[in-house]
Structure formats: C-alpha cells, structure tokens
N, C-alpha and C positions, 0 to 999 in steps of 0.2 A: 343464545339465539343464532349466532353465526354458525356454531357447530351443528345445530339442528337444521339450518338451511343447507349446509354442505351435505349432510346426509340425505335430506329430502330430495335434493336435485342432483344427487350422485356427482357432485363436483369432483371428488377424488378420482373417480373413474374417468370422467371427461378430461381432467388435468393429465392423467396418466396417458391417455390416448394421444392428446396433443403433444405432450412432451416426447413420447416415443417417436411420433412421425417426424417432428422437428429434429430430434437428436439423430435418428437413423439416417436422415438425409444430409445433415451438416457434418456429422462425424461418425460415419457408419462403423469404422473399425473399433472405436472406443465403445459404441453402443453394443455391438455384438460381443465384445470382450467382457463387458460388465454382465450382460445377460446370460451368456452361454459358457463362460469359463468355469470349470468345475471348482466348487468350494470344498466339497468332501469327496474323496475317491475320484472315480472317472466320470460319473454320471450325475451327481448331485450338484446342480447349479441353481442360479436364481430362478430361471425359467421353470425348472423342475419343481422347486419348492413352491412356487406360486400355483402352477397348473395341477400338480399331483397332490399337494397337501392343503394349501390355502383354499382352493376352490371346492374342496370337500365341504367346508363350512358354508360356503356360499350356496351350494346346492341344498345343504341341510336347511338353511333358513327358507329357501324357496319351498322345501318340503313341508316346513311348518305352516306356511301360508296355504298350501294345498290341503293339509290335514284339517286346518281350521275351516276351510271352505267346504270340506266334505262332512264336517261335524254338524250336529243338529243346529239349525238356525243359520248355517253357512250358505253361501251363494250356490254351491253345487250339491246341496243336500235336499232331497234324497239322492242316492248315488245315480239314479236314472238320469238326473240332470247332467252328470259328468259324461254321458254318452255323446252329447252334442259336441263339446270341446274336443273329445277324443276323435270323433269323426272329422272335425275341423283340422285336427293334427294330421290325419291321413291326407286330407286335401292339401295341407301345407307342405307335404313331402312330394306327393304325386304331381301337383300343379307345376312347381318349379322345374321338376325333372322333364316333364313333357315340353314345357316352353324351351328349356335348354336344348333338347335334341332337335326341336323344330328350327330354332334359330341357328344352331350349329350346322344343320344340313343346308341352310340358305346362305349364311355368311361366315361360316366357320371353317374348320378343317378337321379331318379324322384324328389328328394328333391331339385335338382338344377334347375328344369324347370322354376321357377319363375324369373330366371336371364336373360331371353331373352331380356328384355328391356334395360339392361345395354349395350348391343352390338350396340344399335342404336345411341349411343352418339358420337358426334364429339366435341372436345375441340376447340371452335372458336378461342380463343386467340393464342394458340400454332400452330394450323393449319394455321392461317393467317400469323403468323411469319414465319413458315417454307416455306409457299408458296412464300412469298416475298423474302426469301433468295434464293430459287431455281429458281423461275421464274423471279424475279425482280419486283420492286414495280409497274411498269406500264404494266405488262403482263396481257392480258385479262383473263388468267386462275385464277388470284387472285380474280377478281370479280366473276367469275364462282364459285369458291370454297367458297367464302364468302357468296353468296346467298344460296348456298347449305347448308352450315354449320348453318346459322341463321334459315332457315326453318327446318332443321334437328333437331336443339335443341328445336324449337317450338313444333315439333312432340314429342320430348322426354319429354317435360314438360307436354304435353297432355297425354302421356302414364302414367306418374306418377299420374296425376289427375284421370285417368280412371281406371287403373289397379293396382296402388300401393297406392291408397288414404288411408288416415288414417280414420278408421271407426269412430273415435271420432270427426273428422273434415271433413265430406262429402262435396263434391263440391256443391256450391249453385249458379247455373246459373243466378238466379234473379239479383245478383249483377253486372252481365255483362252489365246491362242496363246503369250503370254509365260509362262503357267504351265507349258505343255507344254515350252517352251524351257528353263525353270528345271529341270524334271525331267530333261531331256536333259543339262544341264550337271552336275547332281548325279551322274548315271549315269557321265559321262565322268570326273569326279573319282574316283569309286569304281574305275573301270577302270584309272585311272592310279596307283592306290595311294596317294592322298592320305589320310593317316590322321588329321589334325587336323580337328576339326569346324568350325573357323572359316570356311574357304572355302565350305563347304556352307551355313552359316547366313548369312554376310555377302553372298555373291555370288548363289548359287542362291535363297536365301530372300528376298533383297530383290527379285529379279526376279519371283518368285512373288507377293510382296506387291503389287508395282506392277500386275501383271496382274489380280489379284483386285480390288484397289481401283478400278482404272479400268473394270473390267467392271461395277462397281456391285454386286458380290457382297461379302459381309462378308469382310475380309481376315484375320480371326482364325484361319482354317484354313490360312493360307499355308504354314506349315512342316510341316503334316501330310503334304504331298506330298514333302517333302525328307527328313524324318527316317528313312524306311526305307533310305536310301542311306548313312547314316552307318556307318562301319566298326563292326562289332559284336564280340561275344565271340570270342576266338581270335586277334584281330589286335592288335598292340601299337602304341602311339604313342611315337615317340622323344622324349625330353626331355633337357635339359642340366643337369648338376649344377653346383654352384658353381665347380668347377674346370674347367668347359668340357668335361667328358667325357660322351659320349652314354651314357645309360642306357636300357635297354629297360624300359618301364613296362608291366606286364601289366594294362593297363586299356584297354578299347576307347574309341574316340571317343564312341560312344553312351553308355557309362557315365560318361565324363568330362563330357559335356554335361549329363546328368541330375544328377550330383553338384554341378556348379558353378552350374547355373541354378536348380535346385529351391529353394534358400533365397531367392533373389530373387523367385521366383514365390510361394512360400508367404507371405512377408511382404507382397508387393505386392498380394495378394488383399484386404488392408485397403482399398485404394483402389477395387478392383472393387466390393466391398460398399458402400462410401461413395458411389460415383457412380451406382450402379444401383438401390439399395434405398430411395431417398428418396421414399417414398410418403406423401402426405398422406392422413389418414384421411377419405376421402370418405364420402358417404352410401351405406350398404350397400343394394344392391338384389338382386333375384332373380338377376341376372347374376353377382353375387359367389358365390352358392352353386352356380350352374351350373358356373362355372369350377372352383371348388374340388372339387366332387364328380366332375366329368368327368376332372380330372387324377388325383386319388387313386384313385378306383374304376376309371376307364377304364384307367389304366396297370397297375394290379394285375391286373385281369381280362385285358386284352389281352396283356400279357407272359406271363402264366401259360398262357393258352389256346394261344397261338401256339407257345410252347415245347413244350407237350404234343403239339401237331400235329407239330412237328419230330421228337419222339421216336417218334411213330406212323410217321413216314416213315423210321425206322431211323437217324436222326442221333443223336449222343450228347451228353450233358452233359459238361463238363470233369470229369476224374477227381476224386473227393472232393466233388462237388456232387450234391445230391438234390432231389427235388421240393419239399420244404419250403423249401429254399434259394431255389428259383425264385420261390415266392410272396413270400418276404421281399424278394428282389431287385426284384420287380414293385412292391411297396409303396414301397420306397426310391426307385425310379424315379419315383414320384409326387410327388417334391419338385421343383416347377417353379421357384418363387421368382424369383431374379434373371433367369434366361433367359426365363421367362414374362412378367416385367415388361417386358423388352426387346421381346418380340413384341406385347404389349398396346399399347405405345406406337405400333407401326406399324399395328395392326389398327383402331384407332378414332381419329378426329379430334375427335369430340365429347368434351370434357374430362370431363364428368360420367359418361358411359358408360365412358370410359377409366379413370376413377378407380375405379368399381365393379369393373371387370375386374381392375385391379391389386390391389384388396383381396383378391379371390379367389386371385390368385397368391401374395400375401403370406401368406395363411392356410395355404398348403401347407407352411409351415415347421412346422406342427403334426405333420407326418409324423415329425419327429425324435422326438417323445414316443411317438406311436402305434407306430412301428416298434420302438422299444426295448422297449415293453411286450409287443407281439405276439411279439417274438423269444423271450421267456420262455415264452409259451404254446406256440409251435411247437417249443421245445426246440432252438433253433439252437446248434450247437457251434462255439465260437470257436477259430480256429487262429492262434496267435501267431507 
C-alpha cells in the first residue's frame, strides 16, 4: 500500500525536487560535483544519464497514455477529439510568450528578451500528478492535459534546438533519417506480428535514440515515435508456463510495457527531480516575476482561449469534460518547474540572469496550492 501511494502521488519526484533545492543551497559544491562530474568519458554524468536516457522511458509511458486515449473507447477517440487539445497546446505556447513580451516591455529589460522560450514549458510529471489529484485518474481532462503537455514539451525541445542551439553543436537534420528508419522497422515488426515489446524498444528505439542524439535534438522523445506501433488491446502475447506450455496471455504488449516499466519510471523520477531542480536561491529580479506570471497567467489564458476557439470551430471537448475543466487544465499547465529550469539553462549564459529566471520557474511550483484551492471554487468534480 505504501509503495502504491508513493507512485500515485509522485512522492519520489517531489522528494527529489525538495532534496535538490535544499542540497544545492546548503552545499552547492558537493551537489554540482555529484550531478555534473563525468562518470564515463567527458560527457556522461548523472545529469546526462537521467535527462538523455531515463527520461526516454518517462516520455514513452506518457506516449502509452496518449495511444490509449486515441484508441477506440478512449477519451480522445475519434481523432477529431484530439484537435481541441492540440489547439489548446498552441494557446499554451502563444499565450505565455505574448504575456512575457508585454511584461518585459513594462518592467523588464532588453537583456531578458531571450527568456521567452522558458515560458512555453510544462512540467509533464508534476502537471500529470496534479491533474490526477484534482480531476481523478479516470477524468478525461487528465488525457487532455497529458497530450497537451507532451506536445508542448516537444515544441519546447524544438525551440531549444532552433533558438537556443549551441553554436559548437548545431542541429544536423541528416541524422533524422535514422528516426524515420526506426519508425519503418517498428512498422515491419508490427506487420510481421511480433507481439513482444522488447524488439520494438531495444532495436527500433535504440536506432531512434541514436538519430535524435546525433542530430543534436533532445533524445528524450525517441520512443514517442515507436510506442504507437506496439501491439495494443485485442492482441495477445505468448508466454511460457513453468511446465513449458504456451499460454495465451490476454494482455497486449502496450499494456505489458506500461505495467512493467511504470514502477521503474515512477521511482526513477526521484533522480530527475534531484538532477534538475538544484537551484541556488539567487537574487530575485524583475525577470523572476516576469517568468512566473507569464507561465502561470499566460498558460491559463492561452489554453482556455484557444480551446474556446476550437469549440467555436465546432470541435468537441472529450466527453465528460466542460469549460470549467478547461480553465483548471490551463492553470495546471502553468506548472513549468523542472522543464522550465532546463530551458532557462539554455536561454541565458549570464549566471546571474539565469539564476533569476530559474527562480521564476521554481516559483511555479506554487500552482500546486493555487490549483487545489481554485478547484474548490470552480466546483471541479473528481472522477476516481
């Protein structure tokens, strides 16, 4: 029961964030030494292993949720229902950027202008957790927000590659041919009737990761392209009993992957929080408040307005979701935190400005309390 509760409420992730903040401020030298000192070669350290390898599986599990939502009977099926959350995603990117530039022109500085990309981020893990707490695990708003957050972070990684790329490591699109090749291999596996998820992950997934990594795009999304090809509900995976007799297990490869990998991901998020949330309390500047307000207000307004625009265009919300749920989803999407910290590191080279920006991202954790209180005002109904 304890382990189940830890996973349900993302206790490992929260513990990792708290530990990182405390450690980075009490003993910053030892924190950065543990997190950033190379373990293998010159580049492979704990931070790299978590962000470039472990997070591949986190996004894969999020991908499973999206595939399930888009499947028959899912909250986003038929596909026409996915148009609304995708438009909401556009609002969740445009809204914060507009608010950022307005605030920066009023209370900021030209040297802060490069921070606009920070405001587009949504912390998938924490937003997913908060959505499940407020809406309940089976509420369609959870799938709505999850699709929004995954696409949102995909856009965020693209922003880093295009606008914040390292001049010494420019993007090399040629390597994306390997990603296309990986998708083709996964398709062939599917056509050949391979029902175990292992070949998809180990062969197609590895090729996709190599392509993403060498193209200098973040490889965390590598398995997102492969997951849709895993055999899903209605297909069985053969297993062997202790007596060597084949049994048909009525569980799809997609479900097996989720069941077996989810515990690893849920507890591994401790290290994600630990390696990404170690922010030293820098001097708070106007940039801190610009980032905070742009993310929280911009996400809430942008997601809400673009969703209403989709409704005006005759697209539908997932069944069981209403306009109050949309506003709440927009507010929850305003939790940037760890992903915003990641973007802030790429946006500013000046450590003082970077520190102020990261403080703004860190403060978005306050959405946890604001959203919980606001849900009571809106009368959000929880579906268990």
